[in-house]
N, C-alpha and C positions, 0 to 999 in steps of 0.2 A: 504494500500500500504506500501511497505517496503522501504521508502525513505532513511532510515539510512543504508541500505545495500550497499556494494560496487558494483559499476557498472563496467562491463568489456566491452571493445570494441575490436572486431576482424574485420579483413578485408581480402579480397581475394587479389590475385595478379591482374595484369592488365588483363582484359577480353576484348574481341571484342564483342560489342553489336551494332547492326545496323550500322556496319562500323565505329564505334567510339570506342575510348578507354573508359573503364568503370571499376569501382571498386565497389564490393558489401561490405557493412559495416553492422555489427550486434552489437547492444547494448544489454547487458543482465544484469539484476538486479534481483536476486532471480528467480522467475517464470515470470517476466516481460521481454518481448522481443520486440525490434524494429529493423526492417531491412530497410536499405536505399541504395541508389545508388549515385555514383559520376560519372560525374561532376554535376548532377542535384541537389544534396544536398537535396533530398526529402525523407522523410520516406514513404516507400511504403507498409509496413506491421507493425502493432502495436498491441501488446497485453499487456495491463496493464499500459502503460505510459499515463499520463494526456495530454490534448491538449497543455497545457503550457509547459510541459516537452518535447513534440515532437517539439515545436517551438524552445526550447533551444537546442535540439539535431541538428536540421537543421541549426541553427545559428552556432553551433560548427563546423559542417561539412563545412560550407562556409568559416569560418576562417581558418580551418586546411586542406582545399582541397589540396593545393600543397604539404604539408608535407605527407598526407596520400597517395597521388599518388606516391611520391618519395619512401615511404616505400613499396608500392605495387610493384613498379618496382624492388626493391631488392628481393622480393619473386620470381619474374620471373627469375632473374639471378640465384638464388639458384637452382631453378627447372632445369635449363640447365646443372647443374653439374651431374645430375643423368641420 
């Protein structure tokens, strides 16, 4: 595993999922990829991250849930300009 490589996190704008607001989040490190959803803060797809790393990602999502939602809301506002 490439634990010394930089990890990138990207996320969607706010989406409607089952009548609730949701945000899709993606973590990438080299060829390792984990995808998660908010507000559940659960990794739903994982390729290459260890179980311990997945727990850390989920913990990060719980701590940063409000901030990520706020940034996702900004994406939706930018989309309205076009």
